[in-house]
N, C-alpha and C positions, 0 to 999 in steps of 0.2 A: 677570492679577493677580499681583503678586509674592508669593511664599510663603517667600522667604528674604531675609535682610538683605543689604545691599550689601557688596562686598568691603572689608575694612578696618574694618567696623563693630565697635564696642567692646561685645561681648556681655556681658562681665563687668560693665561699668559699667551696662548696661541692667538686669541682674539685681539689682545693688546698689540702684539707684534704685527698682525695683519692690518689692523686699523692704523697703526703708525706708518707702515709702509705705504699704504694707499692714501693716507693723509699727505705724505710727502709727494706722491705722484700728483695729487690734486693741487698742491701749492707750488710745486716745481716740476711740471711735466717734462721740461727739457733737461733735467738733471740726469746723472748717470745711474741707470738701473740695469738689472740683469735680464730684463724682458723688454720686448719691443713696445712702442707706443705710437699713437698719433694717426692722422688720416692717410698719410703716404704709406705707412705700414699696412693699414687696413685695406687700402685699395690694391697695392702691389702684391701683398703676400696672402691676403685673406679673401680677395675677390669681391670686396665692396665696390659699388658703383661710385667712381670719383665725382661724377656730376651730382649724384644724390648727396654725397658727403659735403660738397661745396654749399649745399643749402642748409647745413647744420652749423650753428655758431661754433667758433673756435673754443669757447668755454667748454664745450662738450668733446669735440674731436681731439683736441690737443692732449687730453688726459685719458683717451681711450687705451685700454690695456687688455683687451680681449684676446682670445686664442683661436677664434674661428668666426664663422659667419652664420649664426643660428637661423637667420631669416631666409637663408637659401634652402632650408630644409622643407619649408612648406609655405602656403600663402597666409597672409593676414588680410582679412576682408573688411570692407567698409562697415562701420557700425559695431564691430566686435570690441570686446574688452580684453586688453592684454595686460600681462604682468611681467616685468623684468626683474628677476631675482638677482640681487647684487648689481644694480643698474649703474653703479659708479657715476661718472660724469654725464651719463645719459645718452650716449650716441645711439645705441640700439633702441633705447626707449623713444627717442625723438623720431628715428626712422620708422619705428612701428606706429607711432602716433600719426605720422603723415599718411600711412597706409589705412589705418582704421578711420581716419577722417573726423570731421566735426560731429558726426553722429555717434562716434565710438568713444572709448575711454582708454587711457594708458596710465598704468600705475607702476612706479618704480619703488623698489625697496633696497636700501643700502644701510650699512652700519657705520659709515665714515662721514661725519658731519661736513667736512670740507668737500667731499664728492657730492653730497646732497646739495650743497649750496651751488656748486658748478652746474648741476643738472637743472636746478630751478632757474638760474640765470639764463641758461641756454634755452629753456622752454619759453621763457618770457621774450627773449630776443627773437626767437623763431616764430613768435605769434601763435604758439601752441599751448599756452598756459591754461586755457579754458578746459581742455580735455586731457591735461596731464596732472597727475598728483604724485609727489615723491614723499615716501614715508621712511622713517628710520626704523630699522628692524633687522632681523637675522633670518637666514634660510631655515633654521631649525624651528622658528616660531614666527611665521609670517603674519604681519598685522593686516590680514585680508580675510574677508568673509568666506565661508565655505560655499562651494558650488556657485562662484560668482565670476569666474574667469573663462574666457574662450581659448586663449593662447597664453601659455607660460613660456618665456624665453629666459635663457641664462647663458652667460658667456665667460667661462674661465673662473667660476666662483665655487661651484659645489665641491671641487677637489680640495678646497680649504676648509670644508665643513668637518668638524670632529665627529659628527653623527650623521652619516649619509642616509641611513635608514629613516631617520626622523625628517631630514630635509626632503627626501623623495616622498615621504608620507605627507608632508605639508603641500607639496606640489599636487599630489593626488586629491587632497582635501579641498583645495581652492578651485580646482578645475570643475567646470560644469560637465555633466554627462556628454561624452563625445568630444570633449575639449582636447587640445593638442599641446604637446610639450616639445619645444625646439631647443635642444641642448648642444652647446659646443663646450668641450672641456678637455682637460689633460688627464691621461691615464698612463699607467705603467704597464709594461709588457710581461713583468714577472712579479711575483710576490716579494714585497719588501721584508727585510728582517725585522724582528721585534725591536732591535736597537734603533734602526732607522725610523720606525713608526713611533718610537717613544721620544724622538728628538724634536722638541718644539721648534727650535731654530730651523731645522731642516724642513719641517712642514711649512713654515712661513716664508722660506727662501724662494 
């Protein structure tokens, strides 16, 4: 399976297209998209607890566009430091912050300014701002110290990385020894053609 983009691939254009798509989700979460969004989708199709989602501000849940439920993979313990790679509007980040509690810390990283603003507003409204920090950055170059994270979560983001080797390497770098990685993402069942892997618009779709 290919984990890097083809030679000559326009990585900057891919990032521009992805950022533009999720900027639109942040600004107009009820608009027409080719993927599911929102708390009802999260609860009914991905197995999130509807009662827990009701405790998260709509600023966050309305723009949720994940593909799975990474927090079902394993526990998040009180006092731990968690990192959400590609946190978007922050639904997984806020749920994780509730679990790690006031003695823990939750860091979100995203490259879309409008999503970051949604996540910050939601954290403030939820009363979780003191132990949540949202930073602008990319999976291939996480703005996070090495050996500082107990649990990394990511939901439907790394499939959009043009260099998955580097992205997974960054996850390994920031995790403390014995740390955990809870990943939900999209995979294909067969190798894509070079033409398909070279199509920036198809990557971003």
